[in-house]
ZARO-378941 format. One line per 10 residues: number of its first residue (from 1); for each residue x, y, z of N, C-alpha, C, CB. Coordinates in steps of 0.05 Angstrom, whole numbers, plus 5000, padded with zeros to 4 digits. Glycine has a CB too. Layout:
N
NUM> X/Y/Z/X/Y/Z/X/Y/Z/X/Y/Z; ...
***
This chain:
354
1> 3196/0531/7354/3221/0509/7335/3236/0523/7319/3210/0487/7312; 3219/0554/7297/3251/0574/7283/3263/0594/7301/3245/0596/7253; 3255/0597/7325/3277/0601/7339/3296/0592/7357/3274/0612/7345; 3291/0563/7349/3319/0549/7348/3337/0538/7326/3316/0528/7362; 3318/0535/7316/3332/0531/7277/3350/0557/7270/3298/0531/7246; 3343/0571/7286/3352/0610/7271/3387/0603/7291/3319/0656/7293; 3374/0606/7315/3397/0615/7330/3422/0584/7327/3384/0623/7368; 3419/0551/7315/3437/0537/7297/3445/0547/7278/3429/0519/7288; 3436/0558/7257/3434/0567/7234/3451/0595/7237/3405/0568/7226; 3456/0606/7269/3465/0631/7264/3496/0614/7276/3448/0662/7282
11> 3497/0602/7302/3520/0593/7301/3525/0579/7306/3531/0599/7305; 3524/0578/7278/3532/0540/7257/3560/0561/7244/3494/0520/7216; 3557/0592/7247/3589/0602/7236/3602/0592/7240/3602/0620/7240; 3601/0590/7271/3617/0604/7278/3646/0573/7279/3602/0624/7309; 3629/0547/7267/3652/0524/7274/3665/0525/7242/3635/0488/7285; 3652/0554/7224/3667/0549/7192/3698/0574/7196/3635/0564/7155; 3726/0566/7185/3739/0600/7189/3721/0616/7168/3779/0606/7179; 3735/0640/7179/3730/0660/7174/3748/0675/7141/3735/0670/7200; 3727/0655/7120/3728/0653/7097/3708/0671/7072/3726/0627/7098; 3703/0683/7056/3677/0683/7034/3665/0650/7031/3689/0696/6999
21> 3641/0665/7033/3631/0641/7019/3615/0616/7039/3658/0627/7004; 3624/0620/7065/3599/0605/7088/3571/0594/7077/3588/0628/7111; 3580/0576/7072/3547/0568/7062/3525/0552/7087/3550/0543/7033; 3503/0553/7093/3487/0544/7109/3457/0535/7101/3489/0560/7126; 3450/0508/7095/3423/0491/7089/3413/0504/7123/3427/0445/7083; 3386/0509/7105/3355/0505/7125/3344/0492/7130/3337/0512/7123; 3331/0472/7147/3325/0446/7144/3291/0454/7148/3343/0424/7169; 3290/0483/7161/3258/0480/7173/3255/0509/7175/3252/0461/7206; 3231/0518/7157/3227/0544/7154/3230/0552/7176/3206/0551/7145; 3241/0586/7172/3240/0621/7191/3240/0633/7173/3265/0634/7212
31> 3250/0663/7200/3254/0676/7188/3284/0696/7200/3230/0684/7184; 3290/0710/7185/3304/0725/7206/3303/0756/7196/3336/0714/7211; 3308/0756/7225/3300/0782/7242/3331/0800/7244/3286/0771/7277; 3335/0825/7244/3345/0846/7242/3357/0848/7275/3324/0866/7230; 3381/0851/7286/3396/0831/7306/3391/0868/7316/3434/0806/7299; 3394/0888/7311/3391/0913/7321/3359/0924/7313/3415/0930/7309; 3327/0910/7308/3317/0919/7314/3291/0881/7304/3321/0952/7305; 3300/0876/7325/3289/0837/7331/3262/0841/7313/3277/0824/7375; 3246/0876/7309/3214/0877/7311/3217/0856/7278/3194/0918/7311; 3239/0870/7260/3236/0876/7235/3247/0849/7219/3251/0904/7228
41> 3225/0837/7205/3237/0811/7189/3257/0816/7172/3217/0797/7171; 3278/0811/7167/3291/0823/7134/3301/0794/7121/3325/0850/7138; 3278/0770/7130/3272/0756/7107/3272/0729/7118/3291/0760/7081; 3245/0721/7103/3229/0700/7102/3248/0675/7094/3206/0706/7084; 3257/0651/7109/3280/0628/7093/3254/0610/7095/3317/0615/7112; 3249/0594/7079/3238/0571/7063/3253/0547/7076/3244/0573/7029; 3244/0521/7088/3241/0496/7086/3266/0492/7059/3206/0487/7082; 3282/0485/7061/3306/0472/7052/3325/0492/7030/3296/0444/7039; 3323/0516/7033/3332/0537/7026/3370/0543/7037/3308/0557/7037; 3380/0547/7020/3410/0551/7032/3420/0575/7029/3431/0533/7020
51> 3439/0591/7050/3454/0622/7030/3472/0612/7051/3439/0664/7028; 3495/0629/7049/3520/0637/7051/3523/0679/7066/3533/0629/7014; 3547/0667/7085/3539/0693/7097/3588/0707/7082/3524/0687/7152; 3574/0721/7084/3609/0744/7065/3625/0733/7073/3621/0780/7072; 3624/0737/7102/3635/0738/7121/3633/0739/7149/3642/0748/7116; 3655/0721/7165/3652/0714/7204/3669/0728/7213/3658/0681/7220; 3651/0747/7231/3672/0771/7239/3677/0771/7271/3659/0802/7231; 3697/0767/7279/3691/0782/7316/3684/0756/7335/3656/0809/7319; 3677/0770/7370/3665/0729/7382/3628/0733/7372/3667/0719/7440; 3623/0721/7376/3597/0713/7371/3578/0702/7395/3601/0693/7353
61> 3563/0709/7406/3540/0693/7414/3521/0667/7401/3526/0710/7418; 3501/0663/7410/3478/0644/7411/3463/0676/7402/3468/0622/7446; 3454/0672/7375/3438/0697/7371/3442/0722/7350/3437/0708/7396; 3468/0717/7357/3478/0746/7346/3496/0734/7312/3505/0765/7376; 3467/0745/7292/3484/0744/7269/3500/0765/7248/3471/0731/7256; 3521/0765/7244/3532/0791/7229/3532/0807/7258/3510/0806/7199; 3536/0832/7239/3541/0860/7256/3515/0873/7252/3567/0881/7244; 3501/0864/7231/3480/0905/7232/3458/0880/7224/3489/0947/7196; 3449/0873/7192/3429/0856/7190/3426/0830/7191/3420/0860/7174; 3448/0807/7197/3442/0789/7186/3431/0786/7160/3432/0781/7199
71> 3444/0789/7143/3430/0775/7119/3434/0770/7105/3419/0779/7109; 3456/0743/7089/3476/0735/7071/3468/0742/7050/3483/0711/7070; 3481/0736/7015/3483/0739/6995/3501/0713/6987/3491/0764/6990; 3491/0708/6963/3510/0693/6940/3506/0674/6945/3539/0695/6937; 3521/0652/6929/3512/0624/6916/3506/0606/6948/3542/0608/6891; 3496/0585/6927/3481/0561/6955/3490/0535/6949/3442/0558/6957; 3492/0524/6979/3518/0500/6975/3496/0473/6996/3561/0514/6997; 3494/0457/7007/3477/0439/7014/3488/0421/7029/3467/0430/6995; 3511/0424/7032/3523/0402/7051/3547/0405/7075/3535/0383/7033; 3532/0429/7088/3532/0438/7118/3515/0439/7141/3536/0457/7118
81> 3521/0420/7161/3502/0407/7174/3505/0418/7201/3505/0377/7172; 3485/0427/7215/3494/0448/7242/3497/0423/7272/3458/0480/7249; 3518/0425/7285/3523/0403/7300/3512/0417/7340/3563/0393/7292; 3491/0401/7339/3485/0425/7369/3502/0415/7391/3448/0424/7384; 3510/0400/7394/3537/0389/7414/3564/0408/7418/3550/0360/7398; 3563/0403/7388/3593/0432/7387/3591/0466/7394/3604/0437/7353; 3559/0462/7372/3547/0487/7386/3547/0498/7421/3519/0482/7379; 3533/0482/7425/3535/0478/7457/3570/0489/7472/3529/0437/7462; 3589/0465/7465/3612/0475/7466/3626/0495/7470/3615/0472/7455; 3619/0518/7442/3624/0528/7430/3620/0551/7446/3616/0523/7409
91> 3591/0553/7460/3580/0568/7464/3598/0570/7504/3547/0560/7453; 3596/0555/7503/3611/0549/7537/3634/0557/7538/3616/0519/7547; 3646/0552/7517/3675/0560/7513/3677/0598/7513/3686/0544/7480; 3659/0606/7500/3662/0637/7488/3646/0648/7517/3641/0646/7451; 3629/0644/7540/3628/0647/7554/3642/0651/7580/3619/0640/7550; 3659/0617/7575/3683/0639/7598/3706/0649/7593/3694/0626/7623; 3714/0652/7572/3723/0670/7555/3722/0697/7564/3710/0668/7532; 3692/0698/7555/3686/0735/7568/3687/0733/7590/3656/0753/7565; 3684/0707/7615/3686/0722/7639/3706/0722/7651/3669/0717/7655; 3738/0710/7637/3762/0713/7649/3767/0747/7642/3785/0690/7638
101> 3745/0747/7617/3757/0777/7601/3748/0796/7624/3740/0789/7565; 3732/0800/7626/3710/0815/7648/3735/0815/7675/3672/0790/7656; 3734/0785/7692/3748/0788/7718/3773/0807/7706/3757/0757/7734; 3799/0813/7692/3815/0808/7697/3814/0843/7679/3828/0779/7693; 3789/0862/7673/3790/0881/7673/3781/0902/7698/3782/0881/7655; 3760/0884/7711/3756/0895/7743/3769/0886/7753/3735/0893/7759; 3790/0878/7770/3810/0865/7777/3823/0889/7769/3816/0837/7766; 3840/0889/7749/3849/0912/7741/3838/0937/7750/3849/0910/7718; 3816/0938/7758/3806/0962/7769/3797/0970/7796/3787/0966/7757; 3812/0951/7812/3812/0945/7831/3785/0937/7852/3826/0961/7836
111> 3764/0933/7834/3741/0912/7844/3744/0878/7853/3722/0911/7820; 3726/0878/7876/3724/0847/7872/3698/0836/7870/3737/0833/7895; 3695/0811/7882/3670/0792/7875/3659/0795/7904/3677/0756/7863; 3639/0791/7895/3610/0795/7925/3592/0780/7917/3592/0829/7932; 3598/0755/7932/3555/0744/7923/3554/0761/7893/3518/0765/7954; 3574/0742/7883/3564/0749/7846/3561/0776/7827/3535/0742/7842; 3571/0800/7847/3581/0828/7834/3602/0835/7838/3569/0849/7840; 3605/0857/7821/3630/0866/7825/3628/0894/7842/3645/0869/7797; 3638/0900/7864/3636/0916/7875/3662/0936/7889/3621/0907/7885; 3671/0955/7900/3707/0967/7911/3703/0944/7940/3712/1017/7925
121> 3728/0947/7947/3734/0933/7972/3720/0943/8004/3764/0937/7973; 3719/0975/7988/3707/0977/8022/3671/0975/8013/3717/1017/8043; 3655/0972/7994/3632/0966/7992/3631/0942/8006/3622/0967/7967; 3647/0920/7997/3647/0892/7995/3645/0889/8034/3680/0878/7975; 3660/0898/8045/3671/0897/8065/3638/0915/8087/3706/0913/8060; 3633/0935/8075/3603/0930/8095/3585/0928/8094/3596/0938/8108; 3570/0914/8059/3558/0890/8046/3567/0867/8069/3572/0884/8013; 3593/0862/8070/3587/0836/8094/3584/0844/8118/3609/0815/8098; 3607/0866/8134/3582/0876/8167/3552/0878/8169/3585/0909/8178; 3542/0892/8143/3512/0878/8142/3498/0851/8153/3508/0876/8118
131> 3504/0842/8125/3502/0806/8127/3504/0806/8155/3530/0784/8110; 3530/0808/8171/3522/0789/8196/3509/0812/8211/3549/0772/8213; 3518/0824/8212/3491/0832/8233/3460/0844/8230/3501/0851/8249; 3443/0824/8198/3420/0817/8195/3420/0781/8220/3416/0815/8155; 3439/0775/8203/3445/0742/8208/3438/0740/8248/3493/0733/8196; 3466/0760/8266/3458/0767/8294/3430/0765/8294/3467/0796/8304; 3417/0790/8290/3390/0797/8287/3378/0783/8297/3379/0799/8266; 3386/0763/8271/3358/0746/8268/3357/0715/8296/3359/0730/8226; 3387/0728/8298/3395/0702/8319/3385/0709/8353/3436/0699/8320; 3379/0731/8347/3357/0741/8375/3372/0757/8387/3347/0717/8400
141> 3407/0771/8380/3424/0773/8399/3421/0804/8389/3454/0754/8400; 3438/0824/8402/3444/0847/8401/3469/0853/8414/3425/0859/8411; 3469/0884/8397/3503/0888/8396/3501/0914/8428/3518/0907/8353; 3518/0908/8440/3532/0923/8460/3562/0919/8462/3520/0917/8486; 3573/0946/8459/3598/0956/8469/3617/0943/8443/3605/0944/8504; 3607/0932/8427/3623/0923/8400/3630/0880/8403/3662/0949/8402; 3600/0883/8421/3599/0842/8420/3575/0838/8419/3611/0821/8447; 3559/0817/8406/3547/0814/8396/3539/0792/8422/3552/0814/8369; 3509/0798/8442/3507/0781/8453/3477/0782/8461/3527/0780/8471; 3466/0767/8484/3433/0759/8482/3422/0781/8508/3426/0718/8491
151> 3392/0788/8502/3380/0823/8521/3391/0809/8534/3346/0840/8531; 3377/0779/8556/3383/0785/8589/3421/0784/8587/3366/0751/8617; 3441/0771/8576/3462/0787/8585/3467/0821/8590/3477/0781/8568; 3456/0831/8554/3458/0867/8558/3441/0870/8588/3438/0889/8525; 3423/0864/8590/3412/0860/8612/3420/0868/8647/3411/0837/8607; 3436/0853/8638/3447/0827/8663/3473/0848/8668/3457/0783/8649; 3487/0852/8647/3516/0876/8645/3504/0911/8654/3530/0878/8603; 3484/0913/8647/3479/0956/8649/3469/0947/8680/3443/0981/8618; 3456/0927/8690/3450/0923/8722/3474/0918/8726/3430/0899/8735; 3490/0912/8731/3504/0907/8751/3528/0926/8747/3509/0878/8753
161> 3529/0951/8724/3547/0956/8730/3536/0994/8728/3570/0939/8713; 3514/0988/8736/3506/1023/8732/3480/1020/8756/3492/1036/8689; 3472/0993/8768/3448/0995/8792/3454/1013/8812/3442/0969/8808; 3488/1013/8823/3496/1030/8847/3492/1048/8836/3520/1030/8861; 3492/1061/8832/3508/1085/8823/3484/1098/8815/3534/1082/8799; 3456/1091/8799/3428/1100/8792/3415/1114/8819/3409/1074/8781; 3421/1086/8839/3405/1080/8866/3419/1106/8887/3411/1042/8878; 3451/1106/8884/3451/1142/8893/3440/1165/8879/3478/1155/8896; 3444/1167/8861/3431/1194/8844/3398/1195/8854/3433/1190/8804; 3391/1180/8851/3362/1171/8847/3359/1185/8881/3355/1131/8839
171> 3370/1174/8903/3370/1176/8936/3378/1207/8939/3396/1152/8953; 3389/1222/8920/3399/1249/8917/3376/1261/8920/3413/1256/8892; 3360/1261/8891/3339/1267/8892/3320/1270/8907/3335/1261/8882; 3314/1240/8918/3301/1249/8948/3299/1270/8979/3304/1233/8955; 3337/1269/8982/3342/1283/8991/3336/1304/9009/3346/1283/8980; 3328/1317/9024/3311/1348/9017/3337/1358/9037/3268/1357/9030; 3363/1345/9045/3379/1363/9050/3401/1363/9034/3384/1364/9073; 3394/1347/9009/3419/1361/8981/3407/1381/8976/3424/1344/8948; 3419/1391/8965/3431/1425/8954/3416/1422/8927/3473/1432/8949; 3415/1438/8907/3401/1456/8881/3425/1437/8874/3397/1497/8875
181> 3452/1445/8868/3477/1434/8850/3475/1417/8859/3503/1443/8848; 3469/1393/8876/3480/1367/8879/3454/1359/8858/3484/1351/8915; 3426/1364/8866/3410/1342/8850/3410/1360/8820/3374/1334/8865; 3423/1379/8813/3423/1384/8781/3449/1365/8766/3430/1422/8775; 3471/1366/8796/3492/1339/8781/3485/1305/8783/3525/1340/8798; 3467/1308/8799/3451/1280/8801/3426/1270/8778/3436/1282/8832; 3408/1288/8769/3400/1292/8745/3412/1284/8718/3399/1313/8746; 3444/1308/8717/3451/1306/8691/3468/1284/8691/3463/1330/8681; 3473/1262/8713/3487/1254/8699/3462/1223/8696/3519/1255/8712; 3440/1222/8721/3419/1199/8698/3411/1198/8665/3390/1201/8707
191> 3410/1228/8658/3409/1230/8630/3432/1218/8623/3406/1257/8618; 3463/1226/8630/3480/1207/8614/3489/1183/8613/3497/1213/8613; 3483/1165/8631/3470/1147/8637/3457/1124/8623/3459/1157/8646; 3427/1147/8609/3410/1130/8598/3400/1113/8609/3415/1122/8581; 3400/1097/8592/3387/1057/8593/3381/1055/8624/3419/1024/8582; 3403/1049/8626/3408/1040/8656/3385/1050/8682/3439/1054/8664; 3380/1070/8667/3366/1096/8693/3342/1096/8686/3377/1131/8695; 3329/1077/8659/3299/1078/8652/3284/1069/8672/3291/1064/8628; 3287/1041/8675/3273/1026/8691/3272/1032/8727/3285/1000/8684; 3287/1053/8740/3291/1050/8765/3288/1082/8761/3318/1033/8778
201> 3283/1093/8743/3258/1120/8742/3224/1120/8740/3264/1135/8717; 3219/1109/8718/3193/1090/8710/3193/1081/8740/3198/1062/8683; 3206/1063/8760/3193/1062/8789/3191/1087/8802/3207/1045/8809; 3194/1112/8802/3200/1134/8818/3178/1144/8807/3226/1148/8818; 3167/1149/8775/3144/1161/8769/3125/1141/8782/3141/1167/8739; 3124/1127/8789/3097/1109/8791/3100/1114/8830/3099/1066/8774; 3123/1116/8834/3132/1108/8866/3105/1134/8902/3186/1125/8865; 3113/1128/8914/3100/1153/8932/3119/1179/8931/3096/1144/8967; 3141/1174/8927/3147/1210/8935/3137/1230/8916/3182/1219/8936; 3113/1238/8926/3098/1263/8901/3120/1281/8886/3077/1290/8918
211> 3146/1293/8897/3161/1307/8886/3178/1304/8872/3168/1315/8896; 3183/1269/8877/3198/1259/8853/3198/1252/8830/3206/1247/8856; 3161/1242/8829/3144/1235/8806/3152/1252/8777/3114/1242/8816; 3146/1276/8797/3150/1299/8765/3167/1302/8755/3147/1326/8763; 3187/1292/8771/3219/1299/8758/3231/1278/8748/3239/1310/8778; 3220/1255/8755/3225/1229/8746/3213/1228/8716/3212/1207/8766; 3189/1245/8701/3184/1237/8686/3191/1259/8671/3163/1226/8686; 3201/1282/8678/3220/1301/8666/3238/1281/8642/3241/1316/8694; 3253/1275/8666/3280/1254/8666/3288/1226/8640/3275/1237/8698; 3264/1222/8649/3255/1208/8632/3242/1216/8604/3242/1195/8645
221> 3232/1236/8595/3238/1249/8570/3260/1259/8554/3229/1264/8570; 3268/1254/8581/3308/1274/8568/3317/1253/8558/3340/1288/8595; 3314/1223/8567/3327/1200/8565/3326/1193/8535/3316/1179/8584; 3295/1190/8533/3270/1170/8506/3281/1151/8507/3266/1177/8469; 3273/1149/8487/3259/1121/8478/3233/1105/8475/3268/1108/8490; 3235/1087/8465/3196/1073/8460/3192/1072/8500/3194/1019/8435; 3208/1055/8520/3192/1047/8545/3194/1064/8559/3197/1025/8559; 3202/1096/8553/3191/1109/8575/3166/1125/8560/3214/1129/8591; 3152/1125/8536/3122/1127/8528/3103/1122/8526/3117/1127/8517; 3089/1100/8533/3069/1094/8551/3073/1106/8583/3068/1063/8550
231> 3088/1107/8599/3099/1109/8626/3091/1136/8632/3130/1102/8628; 3096/1158/8608/3094/1180/8612/3061/1178/8604/3116/1199/8597; 3057/1174/8585/3019/1185/8582/3014/1170/8603/2995/1177/8551; 3010/1154/8617/2995/1148/8639/3002/1164/8663/2998/1120/8645; 3018/1175/8665/3030/1195/8683/3015/1223/8680/3061/1198/8677; 3010/1220/8652/2986/1253/8665/2961/1246/8669/2979/1283/8642; 2955/1227/8689/2929/1216/8701/2940/1236/8720/2922/1180/8708; 2972/1231/8737/2976/1231/8761/2970/1266/8763/3007/1217/8770; 2960/1275/8781/2977/1312/8789/2982/1318/8802/2971/1335/8789; 2999/1303/8801/3026/1311/8812/3050/1300/8803/3027/1308/8838
241> 3044/1285/8773/3075/1287/8762/3060/1291/8730/3101/1253/8769; 3048/1308/8735/3028/1310/8694/3041/1331/8686/2984/1320/8689; 3050/1360/8698/3068/1373/8693/3100/1368/8677/3068/1379/8713; 3110/1347/8689/3124/1338/8684/3124/1310/8676/3135/1344/8696; 3104/1298/8654/3098/1284/8646/3094/1300/8616/3080/1272/8663; 3080/1315/8621/3073/1339/8579/3105/1346/8587/3038/1386/8573; 3117/1365/8605/3147/1366/8594/3158/1333/8579/3168/1374/8625; 3154/1312/8593/3176/1302/8574/3165/1284/8568/3203/1296/8580; 3136/1287/8547/3141/1276/8524/3138/1300/8508/3124/1252/8518; 3136/1324/8502/3143/1347/8495/3185/1336/8479/3136/1371/8529
251> 3201/1329/8507/3218/1324/8492/3220/1299/8481/3235/1329/8502; 3202/1280/8477/3203/1258/8447/3193/1271/8432/3188/1229/8445; 3185/1292/8418/3175/1302/8402/3151/1276/8386/3199/1314/8386; 3132/1252/8406/3131/1234/8379/3098/1249/8380/3136/1191/8382; 3086/1245/8354/3060/1245/8351/3043/1236/8365/3055/1237/8334; 3049/1209/8374/3034/1194/8383/3025/1202/8398/3040/1178/8387; 3025/1223/8421/3019/1229/8441/3005/1253/8438/3037/1228/8455; 2994/1272/8414/2980/1294/8414/2950/1285/8428/2979/1306/8384; 2933/1274/8417/2910/1262/8428/2919/1260/8463/2904/1229/8410; 2930/1258/8470/2938/1257/8507/2943/1279/8502/2963/1238/8526
261> 2961/1304/8499/2973/1320/8503/2952/1341/8508/2991/1322/8485; 2931/1349/8482/2904/1357/8480/2891/1360/8502/2889/1341/8466; 2881/1317/8518/2864/1327/8534/2880/1333/8559/2842/1311/8537; 2910/1340/8562/2913/1341/8585/2912/1374/8584/2938/1325/8596; 2910/1399/8558/2899/1419/8552/2877/1439/8581/2883/1407/8526; 2870/1416/8598/2842/1421/8613/2853/1422/8639/2817/1397/8609; 2874/1401/8651/2886/1406/8667/2904/1439/8682/2897/1388/8658; 2897/1435/8703/2895/1464/8703/2937/1465/8710/2865/1480/8735; 2938/1443/8719/2965/1431/8732/2982/1434/8707/2963/1395/8745; 2974/1418/8681/2989/1408/8660/2991/1424/8633/2979/1384/8656
271> 2971/1451/8633/2959/1459/8604/2993/1470/8612/2921/1484/8595; 3000/1487/8615/3034/1504/8619/3039/1486/8591/3063/1495/8658; 3055/1473/8614/3070/1440/8600/3064/1423/8578/3068/1419/8618; 3034/1430/8577/3023/1403/8554/3021/1429/8534/2986/1378/8561; 3013/1455/8531/3015/1483/8510/3040/1470/8487/3028/1521/8531; 3066/1476/8515/3088/1480/8497/3103/1451/8480/3109/1495/8515; 3102/1413/8498/3104/1396/8489/3091/1390/8461/3100/1385/8506; 3068/1414/8452/3047/1409/8438/3068/1422/8417/3016/1420/8446; 3076/1455/8417/3083/1466/8395/3110/1449/8391/3083/1497/8397; 3127/1438/8404/3151/1425/8399/3142/1406/8371/3162/1406/8429
281> 3128/1389/8382/3108/1369/8370/3114/1377/8334/3069/1375/8383; 3084/1395/8342/3078/1417/8314/3064/1400/8294/3110/1432/8298; 3042/1393/8306/3024/1386/8296/2996/1392/8298/3028/1369/8297; 2984/1395/8270/2962/1427/8263/2938/1413/8273/2956/1440/8221; 2928/1392/8292/2900/1378/8303/2900/1391/8338/2904/1334/8300; 2931/1405/8343/2933/1419/8365/2933/1452/8362/2956/1408/8378; 2912/1470/8336/2919/1491/8332/2887/1492/8340/2935/1502/8306; 2860/1490/8342/2843/1490/8353/2835/1499/8385/2841/1471/8345; 2850/1479/8391/2844/1468/8416/2862/1489/8433/2852/1436/8418; 2893/1495/8421/2908/1511/8434/2887/1538/8426/2942/1510/8423
291> 2878/1548/8406/2859/1576/8408/2848/1579/8427/2839/1580/8392; 2836/1561/8443/2818/1560/8460/2825/1566/8488/2807/1539/8458; 2846/1554/8494/2870/1559/8515/2876/1586/8505/2899/1538/8513; 2878/1588/8477/2897/1621/8494/2873/1648/8491/2938/1635/8469; 2853/1633/8485/2818/1655/8493/2806/1649/8518/2787/1648/8470; 2812/1622/8530/2781/1628/8547/2796/1606/8572/2741/1614/8526; 2818/1596/8584/2827/1586/8604/2824/1607/8624/2853/1576/8601; 2803/1604/8646/2798/1610/8660/2820/1643/8667/2797/1586/8673; 2823/1657/8675/2841/1676/8682/2881/1665/8681/2827/1684/8712; 2883/1646/8675/2924/1638/8663/2937/1653/8653/2933/1618/8641
301> 2934/1671/8653/2958/1695/8635/2973/1666/8629/2982/1727/8658; 2990/1660/8649/3005/1650/8632/3016/1617/8608/3018/1656/8648; 2973/1603/8622/2974/1591/8607/2972/1603/8579/2959/1575/8615; 2952/1614/8574/2944/1632/8544/2975/1646/8530/2918/1664/8555; 2997/1664/8552/3024/1659/8534/3038/1639/8522/3040/1666/8544; 3031/1611/8540/3040/1588/8529/3028/1589/8507/3036/1564/8544; 3001/1579/8515/2985/1564/8484/2996/1594/8461/2933/1559/8487; 3001/1619/8455/2994/1640/8434/3027/1627/8426/2985/1681/8445; 3035/1622/8442/3076/1612/8445/3075/1587/8421/3089/1591/8489; 3057/1579/8430/3065/1539/8408/3051/1546/8390/3052/1499/8419
311> 3037/1564/8387/3012/1569/8354/3025/1579/8338/2983/1591/8354; 3053/1588/8352/3070/1611/8330/3097/1582/8321/3090/1653/8354; 3101/1570/8344/3117/1542/8332/3105/1520/8318/3129/1526/8353; 3079/1522/8320/3070/1506/8289/3066/1518/8265/3044/1492/8288; 3063/1535/8263/3054/1549/8244/3033/1551/8231/3065/1546/8232; 3016/1545/8229/2999/1551/8217/2981/1578/8215/2989/1534/8223; 2972/1588/8188/2950/1604/8190/2922/1608/8194/2950/1609/8179; 2920/1581/8207/2881/1580/8214/2899/1598/8238/2853/1539/8224; 2909/1589/8254/2911/1617/8283/2923/1638/8283/2924/1613/8309; 2930/1657/8255/2935/1685/8254/2920/1698/8269/2934/1695/8231
321> 2894/1698/8258/2870/1715/8263/2863/1716/8291/2847/1705/8247; 2849/1703/8302/2849/1691/8332/2883/1702/8344/2845/1649/8331; 2910/1707/8332/2932/1714/8341/2928/1736/8350/2951/1712/8327; 2926/1770/8330/2926/1787/8322/2901/1785/8337/2933/1793/8296; 2872/1780/8348/2853/1802/8354/2865/1790/8394/2808/1798/8337; 2888/1782/8395/2894/1785/8432/2912/1793/8433/2895/1762/8452; 2928/1796/8415/2962/1821/8412/2944/1842/8410/2990/1819/8378; 2927/1848/8395/2904/1870/8397/2885/1888/8425/2886/1855/8382; 2882/1869/8429/2858/1865/8454/2860/1847/8483/2833/1851/8440; 2888/1832/8496/2880/1822/8522/2897/1847/8541/2889/1786/8527
331> 2879/1840/8559/2896/1860/8579/2919/1865/8589/2891/1861/8595; 2928/1832/8591/2957/1838/8603/2982/1832/8591/2961/1826/8625; 2992/1854/8592/3018/1852/8561/3039/1831/8552/3041/1874/8564; 3047/1811/8574/3059/1792/8571/3040/1773/8544/3062/1780/8602; 3015/1776/8554/3002/1756/8540/3000/1773/8501/2965/1750/8560; 2994/1795/8507/2986/1808/8480/3029/1801/8465/2970/1856/8487; 3039/1809/8479/3076/1797/8474/3071/1766/8459/3098/1790/8514; 3073/1768/8473/3070/1719/8457/3048/1721/8433/3045/1683/8491; 3023/1723/8441/3004/1728/8411/3027/1739/8387/2975/1758/8415; 3029/1774/8394/3046/1785/8376/3073/1774/8363/3050/1805/8386
341> 3084/1755/8378/3116/1748/8362/3099/1717/8343/3154/1736/8394; 3080/1709/8356/3068/1691/8343/3069/1700/8321/3045/1686/8351; 3047/1713/8323/3038/1721/8296/3052/1727/8277/3025/1738/8297; 3078/1743/8284/3096/1752/8262/3120/1725/8260/3112/1788/8272; 3119/1710/8278/3134/1686/8271/3114/1662/8234/3133/1666/8311; 3094/1662/8242/3071/1656/8234/3074/1667/8201/3048/1671/8254; 3064/1699/8204/3070/1706/8179/3090/1715/8160/3061/1717/8178; 3110/1715/8181/3146/1722/8144/3149/1688/8150/3200/1754/8155; 3134/1666/8156/3136/1637/8143/3110/1634/8134/3143/1612/8162; 3098/1648/8115/3077/1631/8101/3082/1649/8071/3042/1632/8117
351> 3082/1633/8049/3096/1652/8028/3075/1680/8017/3103/1630/7999; 3082/1696/8002/3070/1712/7995/3043/1720/7985/3080/1714/7987; 3029/1696/7979/2997/1682/7965/2992/1696/7988/2984/1643/7962; 3001/1680/8012/2976/1665/8024/2982/1699/8056/2985/1613/8035
***
């Protein structure tokens, strides 16, 4: 109630001309507070009191009384009455004037109104496009070549457009009479086609042609996308495709596959490709398993070297001592060199205190 009466008191000044000696009667006990420091009570005003402001200045909002302390001094008159309806209309007119003033200023600066906010024309266009995109996605549509269509329509268009070409390219990969150059061109074209080639390559990954399964895995990794992740993980169990699958997963660089690739380090057909993939992913969970491969994996020097190189790519300091040991003592010069390079790579990447 006190606040309501105070606001009424303050606003009543707006109804009177800007002259000396504006006097207002207080109907209910209240208190006046400093506008700049509302916690500070400037004056306790008992019911029935009257006081006046020396001047009324500028444009005012409800709750803004004078420009400093909001305190009046002077003589008293007891005939001023506050009219709430007039106050409300005055406040409405003031807000409309302020709205028009702001609008004129912002338009002059080149801004436009969008959903209640002033933004640049460029930002408005971006916001409208983002809103439209959210609406389309909410309807289950996808954007394809600049047009919003259903996923089924998109699949149909892709299938019709590329299915025949993809079939010919895969047939080239299977053809024992095709030259290496022809097969390379076929592989590069499948990678360029991207998504339309994914499902046919997944089919080949699970197909009967042993020579093509591993190649299909590598190509799927190079094409990428979430749809290829699980098929490649599954292919790690296929002795004909495991190395290609590990290589493909290395291209994906997904930390989700680290556990499966660590398991593949135990497979002599996949160990080198798995080590290289783990090096590309760079997850420290692979450090200890790679150290074990570098030290103990049968007599496979290529696997030892691949593990050393992968440790260098991961860059964890825990690998320094094992790498130095191999660099100093391994019987194979290629393994020693791989370990030495990995050691130096890690060492130079660490802060001086380490």
